[in-house]
ZANU-112009 format. One record per residue: x, z, y of N, C-alpha, C in turn. Coordinates in steps of 0.1 Angstrom, whole numbers, padded with zeros to 4 digits, always signed. Example, Ala and Ser with C-alpha at 12.3 -4.5 7.8 and 13.67 -1.06 7.14 Angstrom:
ZANU-112009
+0132+0078-0057+0123+0078-0045+0132+0078-0033+0128+0071-0022+0137+0071-0011+0129+0079+0000
END
This chain:
ZANU-112009
+0291-0106-0635+0283-0096-0641+0274-0089-0630+0280-0087-0617+0273-0080-0607+0261-0087-0602+0263-0101-0602+0252-0110-0598+0241-0110-0609+0245-0109-0622+0235-0109-0632+0227-0096-0632+0233-0085-0629+0227-0072-0629+0218-0071-0616+0220-0079-0606+0211-0079-0594+0198-0086-0597+0198-0093-0608+0185-0101-0610+0176-0092-0618+0163-0091-0614+0153-0083-0621+0151-0089-0635+0150-0101-0636+0148-0107-0650+0159-0104-0660+0172-0104-0655+0183-0100-0663+0182-0086-0667+0179-0077-0658+0179-0063-0661+0168-0060-0671+0156-0065-0669+0145-0064-0679+0150-0070-0693+0155-0082-0693+0159-0088-0705+0169-0080-0713+0180-0076-0705+0191-0069-0711+0186-0055-0717+0177-0049-0709+0171-0036-0714+0164-0038-0726+0155-0048-0728+0148-0050-0740+0157-0053-0751+0167-0061-0748+0176-0066-0759+0185-0054-0764+0190-0046-0755+0198-0034-0760+0189-0024-0767+0176-0023-0763+0167-0015-0771+0165-0019-0785+0163-0032-0787+0162-0037-0801+0175-0037-0809+0186-0038-0802+0199-0037-0808+0201-0023-0813+0197-0013-0805+0199+0001-0809+0189+0004-0821+0177-0002-0821+0168+0000-0831+0174-0006-0844+0179-0017-0843+0185-0025-0855+0197-0017-0860+0205-0011-0852+0217-0004-0857+0214+0010-0862+0207+0018-0854+0205+0032-0857+0192+0034-0865+0181+0026-0862+0168+0028-0867+0167+0030-0882+0173+0021-0890+0172+0023-0905+0176+0036-0909+0186+0043-0902+0190+0057-0907+0180+0068-0904+0170+0065-0895+0161+0075-0891+0148+0074-0897+0145+0063-0905+0132+0062-0912+0134+0062-0926+0123+0064-0934+0124+0064-0948+0127+0051-0954+0129+0051-0967+0133+0037-0974+0121+0028-0973+0124+0017-0966+0112+0007-0964+0106+0002-0976+0113+0002-0987+0108-0004-1000+0101+0007-1008+0101+0019-1005+0096+0030-1012+0080+0030-1011+0074+0035-1022+0059+0037-1021+0056+0050-1012+0049+0048-1001+0047+0058-0992+0033+0064-0991+0023+0056-0996+0009+0061-0995+0000+0051-1000-0013+0053-0997-0024+0044-1002-0022+0030-0995-0022+0020-1003-0021+0006-0998-0031+0004-0986-0026-0004-0976-0034-0008-0965-0042+0004-0958-0034+0015-0957-0039+0027-0950-0037+0024-0935-0048+0026-0926-0046+0024-0912-0036+0034-0906-0032+0031-0894-0022+0041-0887-0028+0055-0886-0020+0064-0888-0024+0078-0888-0011+0087-0885-0014+0100-0885-0002+0109-0881+0008+0108-0892+0005+0106-0904+0015+0106-0915+0023+0092-0915+0015+0082-0911+0022+0068-0911+0017+0062-0897+0027+0062-0888+0023+0058-0874+0018+0044-0873+0023+0035-0881+0018+0021-0881+0011+0017-0895+0007+0027-0902-0001+0025-0914+0008+0021-0925+0002+0016-0936+0010+0011-0948+0006-0003-0951+0014-0011-0959+0010-0025-0962+0004-0025-0976+0003-0037-0980-0005-0039-0993+0002-0032-1005+0015-0030-1004+0022-0023-1015+0024-0009-1012+0017-0003-1003+0018+0011-1000+0031+0016-0993+0038+0006-0987+0051+0009-0980+0048+0011-0966+0056+0020-0959+0054+0023-0945+0057+0011-0936+0048+0007-0928+0049-0004-0920+0060-0001-0908+0060+0011-0903+0070+0014-0892+0084+0012-0898+0087+0018-0909+0100+0017-0916+0104+0002-0919+0094-0006-0923+0097-0020-0926+0100-0028-0913+0092-0024-0902+0095-0031-0889+0108-0028-0884+0112-0016-0885+0125-0011-0879+0137-0017-0889+0135-0016-0901+0146-0021-0910+0146-0037-0910+0135-0044-0907+0136-0057-0906+0142-0063-0894+0143-0054-0884+0150-0059-0871+0164-0062-0874+0171-0053-0882+0186-0056-0884+0189-0069-0890+0183-0073-0901+0186-0086-0907+0181-0098-0898+0169-0097-0892+0164-0108-0884+0173-0110-0872+0177-0099-0865+0186-0101-0853+0200-0106-0857+0205-0100-0869+0218-0105-0874+0218-0120-0877+0209-0125-0884+0207-0139-0886+0205-0147-0874+0197-0142-0865+0195-0150-0852+0207-0151-0844+0215-0140-0842+0227-0141-0834+0238-0149-0841+0239-0147-0854+0249-0155-0862+0246-0170-0861+0233-0174-0862+0230-0188-0861+0233-0193-0847+0229-0185-0837+0232-0189-0823+0247-0191-0821+0255-0182-0826+0270-0184-0824+0274-0196-0832+0270-0198-0845+0275-0210-0853+0270-0223-0846+0258-0223-0841+0253-0236-0835+0261-0239-0823+0263-0230-0815+0271-0232-0802+0285-0236-0805+0292-0229-0815+0305-0231-0818+0307-0246-0823+0298-0250-0832+0300-0264-0838+0296-0274-0826+0286-0271-0818+0281-0280-0807+0293-0281-0797+0300-0270-0794+0311-0270-0784+0323-0279-0790+0326-0277-0803+0338-0285-0808+0334-0299-0808+0322-0304-0814+0319-0317-0815+0316-0324-0801+0309-0316-0793+0306-0322-0780+0317-0323-0771+0326-0313-0770+0338-0314-0761+0347-0325-0767+0350-0325-0779+0359-0336-0784+0353-0350-0782+0340-0352-0783+0335-0366-0780+0337-0369-0765+0332-0360-0756+0334-0362-0743+0348-0364-0738+0357-0356-0743+0371-0356-0737+0378-0368-0742+0379-0371-0755+0387-0381-0761+0381-0396-0758+0368-0396-0758+0361-0409-0756+0365-0419-0767+0363-0432-0765+0366-0443-0773+0360-0442-0787+0368-0444-0798+0363-0444-0811+0357-0431-0815+0365-0420-0811+0361-0406-0815+0347-0403-0809+0345-0407-0796+0332-0405-0790+0321-0413-0797+0324-0425-0801+0314-0433-0807+0310-0427-0821+0320-0423-0829+0318-0418-0842+0310-0404-0841+0315-0395-0832+0307-0383-0831+0294-0384-0824+0292-0394-0815+0278-0396-0809+0269-0401-0820+0274-0410-0829+0266-0415-0840+0261-0404-0849+0271-0394-0852+0267-0383-0860+0257-0374-0854+0259-0372-0840+0249-0364-0833+0235-0370-0834+0235-0383-0831+0222-0390-0831+0215-0390-0844+0223-0391-0855+0218-0390-0868+0210-0376-0871+0216-0366-0866+0210-0352-0868+0199-0351-0859+0199-0357-0847+0188-0356-0838+0176-0363-0842+0177-0374-0848+0165-0381-0852+0160-0376-0865+0167-0368-0872+0161-0363-0885+0151-0352-0881+0139-0353-0888+0129-0343-0885+0133-0328-0890+0135-0319-0881+0141-0307-0883+0134-0298-0893+0121-0296-0890+0113-0286-0899+0112-0291-0914+0108-0303-0916+0108-0308-0930+0122-0307-0937+0133-0310-0929+0146-0310-0935+0149-0295-0939+0146-0285-0929+0148-0272-0932+0141-0267-0945+0128-0270-0946+0120-0267-0957+0126-0272-0970+0130-0285-0970+0136-0291-0983+0148-0285-0987+0157-0282-0977+0171-0277-0980+0169-0262-0985+0161-0254-0977+0159-0241-0981+0152-0239-0995+0144-0249-0999+0137-0248-1011+0147-0250-1024+0157-0257-1021+0166-0260-1032+0179-0251-1033+0181-0243-1023+0192-0233-1023+0187-0220-1027+0196-0211-1032+0192-0197-1035+0187-0190-1024+0175-0184-1024+0169-0178-1013+0176-0165-1008+0176-0163-0994+0183-0152-0989+0186-0155-0975+0190-0144-0966+0192-0146-0952+0205-0155-0950+0214-0154-0959+0227-0162-0957+0223-0178-0958+0214-0180-0968+0210-0194-0970+0202-0199-0958+0193-0191-0953+0185-0194-0941+0195-0197-0929+0205-0189-0927+0214-0190-0916+0221-0204-0917+0227-0207-0930+0233-0219-0931+0224-0232-0928+0212-0231-0933+0203-0242-0931+0200-0243-0916+0198-0232-0909+0195-0234-0895+0207-0239-0887+0219-0235-0891+0231-0240-0884+0232-0255-0887+0231-0259-0899+0233-0273-0903+0222-0282-0896+0210-0277-0894+0200-0286-0888+0199-0284-0873+0205-0275-0867+0203-0271-0853+0215-0274-0843+0227-0278-0848+0238-0278-0839+0238-0290-0829+0231-0301-0833+0232-0314-0827+0227-0314-0812+0217-0306-0809+0211-0305-0796+0222-0299-0786+0229-0289-0790+0239-0283-0781+0250-0292-0780+0254-0300-0790+0265-0309-0789+0262-0320-0779+0250-0325-0779+0246-0336-0770+0248-0331-0755+0243-0319-0752+0244-0314-0739+0258-0311-0735+0266-0305-0743+0280-0302-0740+0288-0315-0739+0285-0325-0747+0292-0338-0745+0290-0343-0731+0277-0343-0727+0274-0348-0713+0282-0340-0702+0282-0327-0703+0289-0319-0693+0304-0322-0694+0310-0324-0706+0324-0326-0707+0327-0340-0701+0318-0350-0702+0321-0363-0696+0322-0361-0681+0313-0353-0675+0314-0351-0660+0327-0344-0656+0331-0334-0664+0344-0326-0661+0355-0335-0663+0354-0344-0673+0366-0352-0676+0372-0360-0664+0363-0364-0655+0368-0371-0644+0371-0362-0631+0371-0350-0633+0375-0341-0621+0389-0341-0619+0393-0339-0607+0408-0339-0603+0416-0329-0611+0411-0317-0613+0419-0307-0619+0422-0311-0634+0413-0318-0641+0415-0323-0654+0425-0335-0654+0423-0344-0645+0432-0355-0644+0447-0350-0641+0447-0339-0632+0461-0335-0629+0467-0328-0641+0459-0321-0650+0465-0316-0662+0470-0327-0671+0462-0338-0672+0466-0349-0681+0479-0355-0677+0480-0357-0663+0492-0363-0658+0503-0355-0659+0502-0341-0659+0513-0332-0661+0517-0332-0676+0510-0339-0684+0514-0338-0698+0509-0326-0706+0499-0320-0701+0493-0308-0710+0487-0314-0723+0489-0305-0733+0483-0308-0746+0468-0309-0745+0461-0319-0751+0447-0320-0751+0439-0308-0754+0445-0300-0765+0437-0288-0769+0438-0277-0758+0450-0277-0751+0451-0267-0740+0441-0271-0729+0440-0284-0726+0431-0288-0714+0417-0284-0719+0413-0286-0731+0400-0283-0735+0396-0268-0735+0407-0260-0739+0404-0246-0740+0405-0239-0726+0414-0244-0718+0417-0237-0705+0412-0243-0693+0408-0256-0694+0404-0263-0682+0388-0267-0683+0384-0272-0695+0370-0276-0696+0361-0266-0701+0364-0259-0712+0354-0249-0717+0351-0237-0707+0362-0232-0700+0357-0222-0690+0347-0226-0680+0348-0238-0676+0339-0244-0666+0325-0247-0672+0324-0245-0684+0310-0247-0691+0305-0234-0697+0311-0222-0691+0306-0209-0697+0292-0207-0695+0286-0210-0683+0272-0208-0682+0264-0217-0691+0268-0229-0693+0261-0237-0703+0262-0232-0717+0274-0227-0720+0275-0222-0734+0267-0210-0736+0266-0201-0726+0258-0188-0727+0243-0191-0729+0239-0201-0720+0225-0206-0721+0221-0212-0734+0232-0220-0739+0229-0226-0753+0228-0216-0764+0237-0206-0762+0237-0195-0773+0224-0188-0773+0219-0184-0760+0206-0177-0760+0195-0186-0765+0195-0199-0761+0184-0207-0766+0185-0209-0781+0197-0211-0787+0198-0212-0801+0194-0200-0808+0196-0188-0802+0193-0175-0809+0177-0174-0810+0171-0178-0799+0156-0178-0799+0150-0187-0810+0157-0199-0810+0152-0209-0821+0155-0204-0834+0167-0197-0836+0170-0192-0850+0161-0181-0854+0157-0172-0845+0149-0160-0849+0135-0166-0853+0130-0175-0845+0116-0180-0847+0116-0189-0860+0127-0196-0862+0127-0205-0874+0129-0197-0886+0137-0187-0886+0140-0177-0897+0126-0171-0901+0119-0166-0892+0107-0159-0895+0097-0169-0901+0097-0181-0895+0088-0192-0900+0091-0195-0915+0104-0197-0917+0108-0201-0931+0104-0190-0941+0107-0178-0937+0105-0166-0947+0089-0164-0948+0082-0167-0937+0067-0165-0938+0062-0176-0948+0069-0188-0949+0064-0197-0959+0068-0194-0973+0076-0183-0975+0080-0179-0988+0093-0186-0992+0101-0191-0982+0115-0197-0986+0126-0188-0985+0124-0175-0982+0134-0166-0981+0134-0157-0994+0142-0147-0994+0143-0137-1005+0132-0126-1001+0121-0127-1008+0109-0118-1004+0112-0103-1009+0123-0101-1016+0126-0087-1020+0134-0080-1009+0138-0087-0999+0145-0082-0988+0135-0079-0976+0138-0069-0969+0130-0065-0957+0135-0072-0944+0128-0081-0939+0130-0088-0927+0117-0090-0919+0117-0094-0907+0105-0096-0900+0097-0108-0906+0104-0117-0912+0097-0129-0918+0091-0125-0931+0097-0117-0939+0091-0113-0952+0079-0102-0949+0081-0095-0938+0068-0086-0935+0057-0095-0933+0058-0106-0925+0047-0114-0923+0042-0122-0936+0052-0125-0944+0049-0131-0957+0039-0123-0965+0043-0109-0966+0035-0100-0974+0022-0097-0968+0022-0097-0954+0009-0095-0948-0001-0107-0951+0005-0119-0952-0004-0130-0955-0008-0129-0970+0001-0126-0978-0003-0125-0992-0013-0114-0995-0013-0104-0987-0023-0093-0989-0036-0096-0981-0038-0108-0976-0050-0112-0969-0053-0103-0958-0042-0100-0949-0045-0090-0938-0055-0094-0929-0056-0107-0926-0067-0111-0916-0081-0110-0922-0083-0112-0935-0095-0111-0942-0100-0096-0943-0090-0087-0945-0093-0073-0947-0092-0066-0934-0089-0072-0923-0088-0065-0911-0076-0056-0909-0066-0059-0917-0054-0050-0917-0044-0055-0906-0047-0053-0894-0040-0059-0883-0026-0052-0882-0025-0039-0886-0013-0032-0884-0002-0037-0893-0006-0045-0903+0005-0051-0911+0013-0063-0906+0007-0069-0895+0014-0081-0890+0016-0079-0874+0007-0072-0867+0009-0071-0853+0022-0065-0849+0027-0054-0855+0040-0048-0850+0051-0058-0851+0052-0065-0862+0063-0074-0864+0062-0086-0855+0050-0092-0853+0048-0102-0844+0051-0098-0830+0048-0086-0826+0051-0081-0812+0066-0080-0811+0073-0075-0821+0088-0075-0819+0094-0088-0817+0089-0098-0825+0095-0111-0824+0092-0117-0810+0080-0115-0805+0076-0119-0791+0085-0112-0781+0087-0099-0782+0094-0092-0772+0110-0096-0772+0115-0099-0784+0129-0103-0784+0130-0117-0778+0120-0125-0780+0121-0139-0775+0119-0138-0760+0110-0129-0755+0109-0127-0741+0121-0121-0734+0128-0112-0740+0141-0107-0735+0151-0118-0734+0153-0126-0744+0162-0136-0744+0159-0147-0734+0146-0149-0732+0141-0160-0723+0144-0155-0708+0141-0143-0705+0144-0137-0692+0159-0138-0689+0167-0135-0698+0181-0135-0697+0186-0148-0695+0180-0158-0702+0185-0171-0700+0181-0177-0686+0169-0173-0681+0165-0178-0668+0174-0173-0657+0178-0160-0659+0187-0153-0649+0200-0160-0649+0205-0163-0660+0219-0170-0662+0218-0183-0656+0207-0190-0658+0205-0204-0653+0205-0203-0638+0198-0194-0632+0198-0193-0618+0211-0190-0611+0219-0183-0619+0233-0179-0614+0242-0191-0615+0241-0199-0626+0251-0210-0629+0246-0223-0623+0234-0225-0620+0229-0237-0614+0230-0237-0599+0238-0245-0593+0240-0245-0578+0227-0248-0571+0219-0257-0577+0206-0261-0570+0196-0249-0569+0195-0242-0580+0186-0231-0581+0191-0219-0571+0205-0219-0572+0211-0208-0563+0208-0210-0548+0208-0223-0544+0206-0226-0529+0191-0224-0527+0182-0228-0536+0168-0227-0534+0164-0212-0533+0170-0204-0541+0168-0189-0541+0172-0183-0528+0184-0187-0523+0190-0182-0511+0181-0186-0499+0176-0198-0500+0167-0203-0490+0154-0195-0489+0148-0193-0501+0135-0186-0501+0138-0171-0497+0149-0165-0500+0152-0152-0495+0153-0151-0480+0159-0161-0474+0160-0162-0459+0146-0164-0453+0138-0171-0459+0124-0174-0454+0117-0160-0454+0118-0153-0465+0111-0140-0466+0116-0131-0455+0130-0130-0453+0136-0122-0444+0131-0125-0430+0129-0138-0427+0124-0143-0414+0110-0141-0412+0103-0138-0423+0088-0136-0421+0081-0149-0421+0086-0160-0426+0080-0173-0426+0075-0176-0440+0062-0179-0440+0056-0183-0453+0056-0198-0454+0062-0204-0465+0061-0218-0467+0047-0222-0472+0043-0233-0468+0030-0239-0472+0030-0253-0477+0040-0256-0483+0041-0270-0488+0047-0280-0479+0051-0275-0467+0058-0284-0457+0072-0286-0461+0079-0295-0454+0093-0297-0456+0101-0284-0454+0110-0282-0463+0118-0269-0461+0127-0269-0449+0124-0262-0439+0133-0261-0427+0134-0247-0422+0146-0243-0419+0147-0229-0414+0157-0229-0402+0152-0223-0391+0161-0222-0379+0167-0209-0378+0177-0208-0371+0182-0194-0367+0172-0186-0359+0169-0175-0363+0158-0167-0357+0161-0164-0343+0152-0167-0334+0153-0162-0320+0145-0150-0318+0151-0139-0314+0145-0126-0314+0132-0126-0305+0131-0134-0294+0120-0133-0285+0109-0142-0290+0111-0151-0301+0101-0160-0305+0095-0156-0319+0082-0155-0320+0077-0152-0334+0082-0161-0344+0084-0157-0357+0089-0166-0368+0080-0178-0370+0067-0177-0369+0058-0188-0372+0060-0199-0361+0063-0195-0348+0066-0205-0338+0078-0212-0341+0088-0205-0345+0101-0211-0349+0099-0222-0359+0091-0219-0370+0089-0228-0381+0081-0241-0376+0071-0239-0367+0064-0250-0362+0072-0259-0353+0080-0253-0345+0089-0261-0336+0099-0269-0344+0103-0263-0355+0113-0269-0364+0108-0282-0370+0095-0281-0373+0088-0293-0379+0083-0303-0369+0087-0300-0356+0083-0310-0346+0068-0308-0341+0062-0297-0344+0048-0294-0339+0048-0288-0325+0036-0286-0320+0035-0280-0307+0029-0267-0308
END
C-alpha cells in the first residue's frame, strides 16, 4: 500500500474514485428528488438549476448525482462477479490440468468466440429490464477473458517449487489454490477487477442508452437515453448529456490510472525499468534511444562523459 501511495497515478486515481464514491453514497441525500418536476423543460444552467433541466423538467444535477449510485454499484458488482468466476474457472483449469483443463478451456473458448455486444443486446432484450438484469448479462458475457489470463498464470505457478512442495506434503488441492496460488496472483486479480469494472460501467451505460434498461430508474445510462430521446444534440441542450458523459469518463480515467499504477508495482519488468529511469534522472543522464547502460557515478567526471564511455565512445 505504501508503494501504491507513492505513485502519482495511484494518488490521482484513488482521489477521483473516492470523490465519486462519496458522491454516490451521500449525494442523493443532499439534492432534490431526481424524478420530480423542477422547472421549465430544457432550461439552461442557472442559479436555480446549476446544470439546467432535462426534457422532462427534472434537475440535471440531481439526476447526475443520483445516477452515480446505481451505475457505480452495477459496475463494481459486475467487476467482482467477473473476476470471481474467472478465478474459479481459470485456477481450476490451470491447477488440475487433464480432462478438467480441456473441458474448462473449451467452455472459455466458446464464450470468447461469441460476439459480446450482440449477445448482450439479445439477452437483455428478452429479460425484465433493470440494473440487476444488466449486471447478470454483463457477468455472463464477460467472465471468459479473465478466466483465460488467470489460467495462464496458474499454469506458470503450478510448476513452481513451493506448489510442488505443497503437493508432495499432501496438502488438499483447495488449500493449495487458496493459500499458495491465488495470493501470488493478487496483482493480476486486482488489475482484472479494475479492468472488468471499467468494462461494466461502459457496457451498462451503452445498453441503457440503447433503451435496454429500466428507463424509469435514474442511472447514467438512462440520463443519456432521455437526452437522446429529447433530441439534445439538435436542440443544443448540451447540459443534458455532457455532465453524465464527463462523469463516466472521469471514473474510467480514475480506474485506468489506478490500474496502471498497480501494474507498475506488480510487473517486475516495469519495476526494473522505472528504477533504471529514476537512476538515470538522478545521475543527470538523458537517454536518447541508445542502449540502456548506467555506470556508477564518478564524482570528478560529468554524467554525460560517463554515459559516452559506457557505450564505448570517445
